[in-house]
Steps between C-alpha positions, in 0.01 A plus 500: 500500500628224723860453604508173314380661185754783524800248546681415178498122434819332609696301242621145549815454700808504281604153615157350377549680167845356455390145597206534261740592222727204575200263482366663186828480327539133607164431348606654171816285495302188580252575221771570227700196618196269490309640192766669281828346585655598161441863578689487833831702485818329611497696821160351576430150660538199279264315738334731746529404876265693717694395816836626374342820371327572828808415713737728306265793454349506838840450674628798304197708591540414861871568488446851346212582733711382795784732390256797523389389845863464623682806649773620265766428748391134534455424129726255323781662299424568126704206388302264722179634365629438143616168597158380624331625191757349273479166664123482489470601137788279387300207642190631314696533180615145469153346573257757368648618168587353163822365674292214634435359148857406437556419860243219450690373189866510579657344810763786531231773469305316774805508719555868439132545612558310820828684555294815525225341707729325748811722520512845318151624592499369855852638567386843381195468717704383793744789460210745517394425854147601384295287753420785754415743213260249342328431828439877542325509165320167521126472590363378825405156363860433402617577860229269621610226269865507587410513869318173493645224722545247224659752265749615767578141596570405138711816448712411804564151369588587153725789619699275727843474343486120442163465341561829303828368358348148428204660313720746305713225362241221503248680296752554226581128487128399525379716203796383290444128554428403145161319548380774729623766256319334203170480675525859654576677177193331336267578790410877534405483873814306592702747287367783696565328830854439394564863414329631813701254722826615346422864541360490848775268631765719352356819654473330842852356481670815377293726737626293798872500369510865410326636813685789619384467859720336778423146632284626794253634246543276195536164689792389298859602559710673222743208506222245430360728232843514329528135520164437347579730217811290416354165569206516247760565231625133513175308415442739218853439366455124511164508330626743235801285428291180479270661242777679303708187452209263419540335165131425439180691505385510861183724441306370193222743569678768285528264203142398549366858500734617228821699574485875442847493356498171301873548396589438871520139578362350817851428644629858410173642658571301822857606503408871496228443758732306731754791477217733599415286806873473586663847449259793555350361835856457628561864424183589685627306807826676498307831473280393787805417712649845437177673588473293828847597594439863427184493712698338784746791464234761520348341809833480680578865408160615648570301806835668534350848458241429767763375735716811440202720559427335828859532613498866400 
């Protein structure tokens, strides 16, 4: 008998099996969402998005695979691991579960959705410092993609403090400009672009601000990061106040499609939504400032220990 015949057949690599399971489950979600929407449980997608599904599931898979490839001493702390997973799946929950239905039919629910997309989820992801771990678990084509010259150039531009801050505040104003908002909420591709832009911009901004590395590695000083965290609070406060104190219906889309809670008037809906734009993001900015100051303290303490070791 030949050696080839004696050898036991090798199974598929575990990574391929996991990726196949992710794709298979995604196909099931798509089928139920498209053909049997009434049978979809509330934890399932109201309107299945393949891009959001693949981004959240594969980033989670790459992160977990990256953890296994990272030496124990170099792994993020447990709370940073939980922070990343919580941030990713909070983002998924507000756009790919039954929560999306009322979020498309009440202004204040829509603002809760974007609070998670632009602040809560990205802050948790930024706190995790998961980038190196994800890269260890990502496939070769992803490394090739992010290494392309145009991609790297675009990243450097949007991660410069001025355009990063302009985008962070500007996108919020743009998508809430009433004519743009009305058109976007009625157009599914534009609706997905809006959600993607808020989430990606939030992740990039907060990853820059909450970076634990010193300026030599991060490219932005701790002082500037602290300033950015505080500065973005003021445009949100202004916009939130303008909407909260408006005495007429600024967003007729929600009356057009039918309010999820008909007992809440348009003005009351806007008042609650304006407060959501105003107060929680300000709290996130204060949290960001405290985290930046703590990161600065840790870097200074590490420098002090190295200096003491050299003197000793």
